[in-house]
ChimeraX commands (.cxc) that place a marker at each C-alpha (Angstrom):
marker #1 position 103.83,171.44,-105.04 radius 0.5
marker #1 position 105.49,169.04,-103.64 radius 0.5
marker #1 position 107.25,166.15,-105.42 radius 0.5
marker #1 position 107.90,163.24,-102.57 radius 0.5
marker #1 position 106.90,163.30,-99.28 radius 0.5
marker #1 position 109.08,160.92,-98.11 radius 0.5
marker #1 position 107.29,160.68,-94.40 radius 0.5
marker #1 position 104.41,158.61,-95.96 radius 0.5
marker #1 position 107.27,156.03,-97.61 radius 0.5
marker #1 position 107.00,152.45,-96.25 radius 0.5
marker #1 position 108.43,149.19,-97.41 radius 0.5
marker #1 position 105.68,147.05,-98.07 radius 0.5
marker #1 position 105.50,144.11,-95.43 radius 0.5
marker #1 position 106.42,141.08,-97.87 radius 0.5
marker #1 position 109.27,143.10,-99.96 radius 0.5
marker #1 position 111.94,141.88,-98.42 radius 0.5
marker #1 position 111.21,137.66,-98.59 radius 0.5
marker #1 position 112.02,137.43,-95.18 radius 0.5
marker #1 position 111.86,139.34,-91.51 radius 0.5
marker #1 position 114.06,141.78,-90.41 radius 0.5
marker #1 position 115.69,139.75,-88.45 radius 0.5
marker #1 position 116.79,137.67,-90.63 radius 0.5
marker #1 position 117.86,140.08,-92.90 radius 0.5
marker #1 position 120.31,141.70,-90.07 radius 0.5
marker #1 position 121.80,138.05,-89.50 radius 0.5
marker #1 position 122.64,137.90,-93.20 radius 0.5
marker #1 position 124.19,141.36,-93.52 radius 0.5
marker #1 position 126.12,140.20,-89.99 radius 0.5
marker #1 position 127.32,137.09,-91.43 radius 0.5
marker #1 position 128.14,138.72,-95.03 radius 0.5
marker #1 position 130.08,141.88,-93.16 radius 0.5
marker #1 position 132.36,138.78,-91.21 radius 0.5
marker #1 position 132.18,135.24,-91.97 radius 0.5
marker #1 position 131.48,135.97,-95.68 radius 0.5
marker #1 position 134.05,138.75,-96.08 radius 0.5
marker #1 position 136.85,137.96,-94.01 radius 0.5
marker #1 position 137.16,134.81,-95.67 radius 0.5
marker #1 position 140.31,134.23,-97.58 radius 0.5
marker #1 position 139.82,134.64,-101.42 radius 0.5
marker #1 position 139.98,130.87,-102.06 radius 0.5
marker #1 position 137.40,129.62,-99.93 radius 0.5
marker #1 position 134.74,129.81,-102.55 radius 0.5
marker #1 position 133.08,126.93,-101.11 radius 0.5
marker #1 position 133.00,128.66,-97.45 radius 0.5
marker #1 position 130.91,131.34,-99.12 radius 0.5
marker #1 position 128.63,128.95,-100.99 radius 0.5
marker #1 position 127.89,127.24,-98.26 radius 0.5
marker #1 position 127.01,130.66,-96.49 radius 0.5
marker #1 position 124.71,132.12,-99.35 radius 0.5
marker #1 position 123.04,128.41,-99.69 radius 0.5
marker #1 position 122.58,128.61,-95.66 radius 0.5
marker #1 position 120.32,131.71,-96.06 radius 0.5
marker #1 position 118.11,130.22,-99.29 radius 0.5
marker #1 position 120.17,131.05,-102.45 radius 0.5
marker #1 position 120.33,128.83,-105.22 radius 0.5
marker #1 position 124.28,127.86,-105.83 radius 0.5
marker #1 position 125.29,125.96,-108.77 radius 0.5
marker #1 position 128.29,123.65,-108.77 radius 0.5
marker #1 position 132.14,124.99,-108.68 radius 0.5
marker #1 position 130.71,128.70,-108.27 radius 0.5
marker #1 position 133.45,131.38,-107.45 radius 0.5
marker #1 position 132.03,134.35,-105.89 radius 0.5
marker #1 position 134.50,136.35,-104.33 radius 0.5
marker #1 position 134.62,137.48,-100.71 radius 0.5
marker #1 position 134.01,141.48,-101.65 radius 0.5
marker #1 position 131.05,140.59,-103.62 radius 0.5
marker #1 position 128.03,142.38,-101.51 radius 0.5
marker #1 position 124.61,140.48,-101.81 radius 0.5
marker #1 position 121.75,142.09,-100.08 radius 0.5
marker #1 position 118.86,139.28,-99.74 radius 0.5
marker #1 position 120.79,135.91,-101.07 radius 0.5
marker #1 position 117.09,133.80,-100.84 radius 0.5
marker #1 position 116.40,136.18,-104.19 radius 0.5
marker #1 position 119.48,134.58,-105.97 radius 0.5
marker #1 position 120.08,131.50,-108.24 radius 0.5
marker #1 position 123.64,131.26,-109.69 radius 0.5
marker #1 position 124.00,128.44,-112.29 radius 0.5
marker #1 position 127.26,125.84,-112.59 radius 0.5
marker #1 position 130.66,126.71,-113.08 radius 0.5
marker #1 position 130.13,130.46,-112.95 radius 0.5
marker #1 position 132.70,133.77,-111.24 radius 0.5
marker #1 position 131.25,136.48,-109.68 radius 0.5
marker #1 position 134.41,139.12,-109.22 radius 0.5
marker #1 position 135.61,141.72,-106.68 radius 0.5
marker #1 position 133.25,143.98,-105.86 radius 0.5
marker #1 position 130.59,143.44,-107.44 radius 0.5
marker #1 position 126.99,144.28,-106.20 radius 0.5
marker #1 position 123.70,141.73,-106.42 radius 0.5
marker #1 position 121.27,144.35,-105.14 radius 0.5
marker #1 position 118.43,141.78,-105.09 radius 0.5
marker #1 position 115.32,143.54,-103.79 radius 0.5
marker #1 position 113.89,141.37,-106.23 radius 0.5
marker #1 position 115.12,138.22,-108.19 radius 0.5
marker #1 position 118.70,137.89,-109.77 radius 0.5
marker #1 position 119.16,134.79,-111.70 radius 0.5
marker #1 position 122.64,134.24,-113.25 radius 0.5
marker #1 position 123.19,131.18,-115.98 radius 0.5
marker #1 position 125.56,128.88,-116.18 radius 0.5
marker #1 position 129.94,129.60,-117.33 radius 0.5
marker #1 position 129.04,132.88,-116.78 radius 0.5
marker #1 position 131.83,135.35,-115.94 radius 0.5
marker #1 position 131.06,138.43,-114.07 radius 0.5
marker #1 position 133.83,140.86,-113.72 radius 0.5
marker #1 position 134.82,143.33,-111.00 radius 0.5
marker #1 position 132.43,146.14,-109.90 radius 0.5
marker #1 position 129.76,144.92,-111.78 radius 0.5
marker #1 position 126.18,146.16,-110.21 radius 0.5
marker #1 position 122.97,144.59,-110.62 radius 0.5
marker #1 position 120.01,146.41,-109.62 radius 0.5
marker #1 position 116.52,145.09,-109.16 radius 0.5
marker #1 position 114.94,147.76,-107.65 radius 0.5
marker #1 position 114.14,151.68,-107.51 radius 0.5
marker #1 position 111.61,154.08,-106.48 radius 0.5
marker #1 position 108.57,155.24,-108.49 radius 0.5
marker #1 position 109.24,158.68,-109.07 radius 0.5
marker #1 position 105.40,159.20,-110.00 radius 0.5
marker #1 position 104.10,158.77,-106.82 radius 0.5
marker #1 position 104.65,161.42,-104.11 radius 0.5
marker #1 position 104.79,158.31,-101.94 radius 0.5
marker #1 position 108.11,157.34,-103.40 radius 0.5
marker #1 position 107.08,153.96,-103.41 radius 0.5
marker #1 position 109.35,150.95,-103.92 radius 0.5
marker #1 position 109.28,148.41,-106.63 radius 0.5
marker #1 position 111.19,145.54,-107.76 radius 0.5
marker #1 position 111.86,143.94,-110.99 radius 0.5
marker #1 position 113.74,140.78,-112.06 radius 0.5
marker #1 position 117.63,140.82,-113.47 radius 0.5
marker #1 position 118.60,137.35,-116.04 radius 0.5
marker #1 position 121.45,136.63,-117.34 radius 0.5
marker #1 position 121.65,133.79,-119.43 radius 0.5
marker #1 position 123.68,131.10,-119.91 radius 0.5
marker #1 position 128.18,131.65,-120.92 radius 0.5
marker #1 position 127.72,135.75,-120.82 radius 0.5
marker #1 position 130.37,137.72,-119.84 radius 0.5
marker #1 position 129.63,140.86,-118.11 radius 0.5
marker #1 position 133.15,142.82,-117.88 radius 0.5
marker #1 position 134.08,145.52,-115.52 radius 0.5
marker #1 position 132.07,148.07,-114.23 radius 0.5
marker #1 position 128.94,147.34,-115.95 radius 0.5
marker #1 position 125.66,148.54,-114.50 radius 0.5
marker #1 position 122.62,146.50,-115.09 radius 0.5
marker #1 position 118.92,147.98,-114.47 radius 0.5
marker #1 position 116.12,146.37,-113.15 radius 0.5
marker #1 position 114.07,144.10,-115.31 radius 0.5
marker #1 position 116.85,143.17,-117.88 radius 0.5
marker #1 position 117.72,140.03,-119.31 radius 0.5
marker #1 position 120.71,139.65,-121.37 radius 0.5
marker #1 position 120.29,136.86,-123.66 radius 0.5
marker #1 position 122.88,133.44,-123.81 radius 0.5
marker #1 position 126.35,133.90,-124.71 radius 0.5
marker #1 position 126.57,137.79,-125.15 radius 0.5
marker #1 position 129.49,140.14,-123.65 radius 0.5
marker #1 position 128.93,143.60,-122.40 radius 0.5
marker #1 position 131.80,145.73,-122.45 radius 0.5
marker #1 position 133.53,147.54,-119.87 radius 0.5
marker #1 position 131.51,150.45,-117.84 radius 0.5
marker #1 position 128.49,149.86,-120.05 radius 0.5
marker #1 position 124.95,150.44,-119.06 radius 0.5
marker #1 position 122.69,147.67,-119.35 radius 0.5
marker #1 position 119.47,149.67,-119.40 radius 0.5
marker #1 position 117.14,147.15,-121.66 radius 0.5
marker #1 position 117.27,143.77,-122.63 radius 0.5
marker #1 position 120.20,142.63,-124.96 radius 0.5
marker #1 position 119.50,139.68,-127.43 radius 0.5
marker #1 position 122.19,136.34,-127.25 radius 0.5
marker #1 position 124.98,136.31,-128.97 radius 0.5
marker #1 position 126.17,140.03,-129.33 radius 0.5
marker #1 position 128.92,142.15,-128.05 radius 0.5
marker #1 position 127.70,144.92,-126.78 radius 0.5
marker #1 position 128.91,148.18,-125.40 radius 0.5
marker #1 position 127.71,151.93,-124.33 radius 0.5
marker #1 position 125.43,153.69,-122.28 radius 0.5
marker #1 position 122.46,152.62,-123.14 radius 0.5
marker #1 position 124.20,149.16,-124.11 radius 0.5
marker #1 position 123.81,148.02,-127.93 radius 0.5
marker #1 position 125.07,145.27,-130.18 radius 0.5
marker #1 position 128.14,146.17,-131.97 radius 0.5
marker #1 position 128.74,143.01,-133.54 radius 0.5
marker #1 position 128.21,139.27,-133.07 radius 0.5
marker #1 position 130.18,136.87,-130.64 radius 0.5
marker #1 position 131.96,134.45,-132.56 radius 0.5
marker #1 position 130.01,131.44,-131.87 radius 0.5
marker #1 position 132.93,127.94,-130.80 radius 0.5
marker #1 position 132.77,124.67,-131.69 radius 0.5
marker link #1:1,2 radius 0.2
marker link #1:2,3 radius 0.2
marker link #1:3,4 radius 0.2
marker link #1:4,5 radius 0.2
marker link #1:5,6 radius 0.2
marker link #1:6,7 radius 0.2
marker link #1:7,8 radius 0.2
marker link #1:8,9 radius 0.2
marker link #1:9,10 radius 0.2
marker link #1:10,11 radius 0.2
marker link #1:11,12 radius 0.2
marker link #1:12,13 radius 0.2
marker link #1:13,14 radius 0.2
marker link #1:14,15 radius 0.2
marker link #1:15,16 radius 0.2
marker link #1:16,17 radius 0.2
marker link #1:17,18 radius 0.2
marker link #1:18,19 radius 0.2
marker link #1:19,20 radius 0.2
marker link #1:20,21 radius 0.2
marker link #1:21,22 radius 0.2
marker link #1:22,23 radius 0.2
marker link #1:23,24 radius 0.2
marker link #1:24,25 radius 0.2
marker link #1:25,26 radius 0.2
marker link #1:26,27 radius 0.2
marker link #1:27,28 radius 0.2
marker link #1:28,29 radius 0.2
marker link #1:29,30 radius 0.2
marker link #1:30,31 radius 0.2
marker link #1:31,32 radius 0.2
marker link #1:32,33 radius 0.2
marker link #1:33,34 radius 0.2
marker link #1:34,35 radius 0.2
marker link #1:35,36 radius 0.2
marker link #1:36,37 radius 0.2
marker link #1:37,38 radius 0.2
marker link #1:38,39 radius 0.2
marker link #1:39,40 radius 0.2
marker link #1:40,41 radius 0.2
marker link #1:41,42 radius 0.2
marker link #1:42,43 radius 0.2
marker link #1:43,44 radius 0.2
marker link #1:44,45 radius 0.2
marker link #1:45,46 radius 0.2
marker link #1:46,47 radius 0.2
marker link #1:47,48 radius 0.2
marker link #1:48,49 radius 0.2
marker link #1:49,50 radius 0.2
marker link #1:50,51 radius 0.2
marker link #1:51,52 radius 0.2
marker link #1:52,53 radius 0.2
marker link #1:53,54 radius 0.2
marker link #1:54,55 radius 0.2
marker link #1:55,56 radius 0.2
marker link #1:56,57 radius 0.2
marker link #1:57,58 radius 0.2
marker link #1:58,59 radius 0.2
marker link #1:59,60 radius 0.2
marker link #1:60,61 radius 0.2
marker link #1:61,62 radius 0.2
marker link #1:62,63 radius 0.2
marker link #1:63,64 radius 0.2
marker link #1:64,65 radius 0.2
marker link #1:65,66 radius 0.2
marker link #1:66,67 radius 0.2
marker link #1:67,68 radius 0.2
marker link #1:68,69 radius 0.2
marker link #1:69,70 radius 0.2
marker link #1:70,71 radius 0.2
marker link #1:71,72 radius 0.2
marker link #1:72,73 radius 0.2
marker link #1:73,74 radius 0.2
marker link #1:74,75 radius 0.2
marker link #1:75,76 radius 0.2
marker link #1:76,77 radius 0.2
marker link #1:77,78 radius 0.2
marker link #1:78,79 radius 0.2
marker link #1:79,80 radius 0.2
marker link #1:80,81 radius 0.2
marker link #1:81,82 radius 0.2
marker link #1:82,83 radius 0.2
marker link #1:83,84 radius 0.2
marker link #1:84,85 radius 0.2
marker link #1:85,86 radius 0.2
marker link #1:86,87 radius 0.2
marker link #1:87,88 radius 0.2
marker link #1:88,89 radius 0.2
marker link #1:89,90 radius 0.2
marker link #1:90,91 radius 0.2
marker link #1:91,92 radius 0.2
marker link #1:92,93 radius 0.2
marker link #1:93,94 radius 0.2
marker link #1:94,95 radius 0.2
marker link #1:95,96 radius 0.2
marker link #1:96,97 radius 0.2
marker link #1:97,98 radius 0.2
marker link #1:98,99 radius 0.2
marker link #1:99,100 radius 0.2
marker link #1:100,101 radius 0.2
marker link #1:101,102 radius 0.2
marker link #1:102,103 radius 0.2
marker link #1:103,104 radius 0.2
marker link #1:104,105 radius 0.2
marker link #1:105,106 radius 0.2
marker link #1:106,107 radius 0.2
marker link #1:107,108 radius 0.2
marker link #1:108,109 radius 0.2
marker link #1:109,110 radius 0.2
marker link #1:110,111 radius 0.2
marker link #1:111,112 radius 0.2
marker link #1:112,113 radius 0.2
marker link #1:113,114 radius 0.2
marker link #1:114,115 radius 0.2
marker link #1:115,116 radius 0.2
marker link #1:116,117 radius 0.2
marker link #1:117,118 radius 0.2
marker link #1:118,119 radius 0.2
marker link #1:119,120 radius 0.2
marker link #1:120,121 radius 0.2
marker link #1:121,122 radius 0.2
marker link #1:122,123 radius 0.2
marker link #1:123,124 radius 0.2
marker link #1:124,125 radius 0.2
marker link #1:125,126 radius 0.2
marker link #1:126,127 radius 0.2
marker link #1:127,128 radius 0.2
marker link #1:128,129 radius 0.2
marker link #1:129,130 radius 0.2
marker link #1:130,131 radius 0.2
marker link #1:131,132 radius 0.2
marker link #1:132,133 radius 0.2
marker link #1:133,134 radius 0.2
marker link #1:134,135 radius 0.2
marker link #1:135,136 radius 0.2
marker link #1:136,137 radius 0.2
marker link #1:137,138 radius 0.2
marker link #1:138,139 radius 0.2
marker link #1:139,140 radius 0.2
marker link #1:140,141 radius 0.2
marker link #1:141,142 radius 0.2
marker link #1:142,143 radius 0.2
marker link #1:143,144 radius 0.2
marker link #1:144,145 radius 0.2
marker link #1:145,146 radius 0.2
marker link #1:146,147 radius 0.2
marker link #1:147,148 radius 0.2
marker link #1:148,149 radius 0.2
marker link #1:149,150 radius 0.2
marker link #1:150,151 radius 0.2
marker link #1:151,152 radius 0.2
marker link #1:152,153 radius 0.2
marker link #1:153,154 radius 0.2
marker link #1:154,155 radius 0.2
marker link #1:155,156 radius 0.2
marker link #1:156,157 radius 0.2
marker link #1:157,158 radius 0.2
marker link #1:158,159 radius 0.2
marker link #1:159,160 radius 0.2
marker link #1:160,161 radius 0.2
marker link #1:161,162 radius 0.2
marker link #1:162,163 radius 0.2
marker link #1:163,164 radius 0.2
marker link #1:164,165 radius 0.2
marker link #1:165,166 radius 0.2
marker link #1:166,167 radius 0.2
marker link #1:167,168 radius 0.2
marker link #1:168,169 radius 0.2
marker link #1:169,170 radius 0.2
marker link #1:170,171 radius 0.2
marker link #1:171,172 radius 0.2
marker link #1:172,173 radius 0.2
marker link #1:173,174 radius 0.2
marker link #1:174,175 radius 0.2
marker link #1:175,176 radius 0.2
marker link #1:176,177 radius 0.2
marker link #1:177,178 radius 0.2
marker link #1:178,179 radius 0.2
marker link #1:179,180 radius 0.2
marker link #1:180,181 radius 0.2
marker link #1:181,182 radius 0.2
marker link #1:182,183 radius 0.2
marker link #1:183,184 radius 0.2
view
């Protein structure tokens, strides 16, 4: 019995959303102009991301150590922060709302492989982070997840399914433990 045969694996033609050449150019730009920029060059990094098709809102603060696989599949709202060493593994679309705080070492994952098929087919599912969320340190967000408006995800949690709005959630898998106080 054979579980997987990687010799038969193929990435579908349109899966990346751009040509292999554009992908390679982005990765070179990210490894140099993006990552070598001083921490306070937020506008420069937003410019580079927009140049490659990302939709970046007003006064977004993305740290230079952030990794983004395909920026043309990323949308980030106004006044959002993306912290050091975070990864936006954007095989599929990633939508992050406005006034969202993403702490350090957060991993947004939009893809994986179908282990039920011997061909180990690749797939992607979107990730949506609604407005006013706080995703704290070292959180993993799985493909296909939506985190509701204003929700806080506690440190080192794994978000494997949708989370409702206005909650504080922790654990693996992350679950709501209480309501987030509403500020007037």
